[in-house]
N, C-alpha and C positions, 0 to 999 in steps of 0.2 A: 602580865598575868590577866588583867583584863582583856587586854587586846586578842590574846589566845582563847579566852572563854568567849568573847565575842564572836570570833572568827568561829569557832565551833557551834555554837547557836546559828549564826548564819548559815552554815554549810548544812547543819541538819534540818534547818526550815527549808532550804533549797532542795534538799533529797528526800524530804518528808519522812525522816527517819523516825521510825516510832519508839525507837530504844532511847529517845531522849525526852526528859522530861517535859521543856518547853513545847516541844512538836507535839506530844501527849496533849497538853494542856490546851494549846491552840485548837486540835483537834476535837476534842471533847467538848469544850465550851464555844467555841466559835464556827469551827467547820471548815475544812476546806475549800467548800463551795461557795464561802463568802468573799473569796481572794483571789484575784488574777494570777493562775500559775506562774507566768513569768516574772512578775514583779512582788511576789508574796513577801519575800525576806525584805524587801526594801521599804515595807509599809510599817515597820517597828523601828523605834527607838530607844537605844538603852541609855540610861542615864546613871554613871556611877555615882552612889550615896555614902559608901564607907569602905574604906580600905581593910582587906582581910590580912591579917598576920600570915606572913609565909613562912616564918620560922617555926614550923610545927608539922607533925606528921600528918597523913592526908587525911587519915580520919578526925584529926582534931580540926582542921581546916573545914572539913565538910561539915563537921557538928556546928561549928562556929557560924558557917554561913547559913545553915538550916535553920539555926535559932534567930539569928539575925534577920534573915529574909522575912520570918514570920513577925518578927517585931516590927520591920518598916512595912510589911503589907497592912498591919494592925493601925499603924502609925498613920500611914498615908491613905487608908481606906481605898486600896487598891485591888479588894478583893472583888469578886461578882456578888452584885449586880451595880456595884458603884464604880468599878473599874472600866 
């Protein structure tokens, strides 16, 4: 599951797909002009920190991810301007 998500994010970054939340975040907070177009997606490193339970509905998994994502953002101080 993590591999699929990572590949999806990487693909969205390469295409600059504005329907992707990560792409929107990068564009809003950092701007595409700050990164070389051909190597943009190679500048990011994703590190798994928690396994998501996969035996649940899509809605439950999404809710779990969003809640835990906010917890880890707060815990690791990875929100602007600290990140």
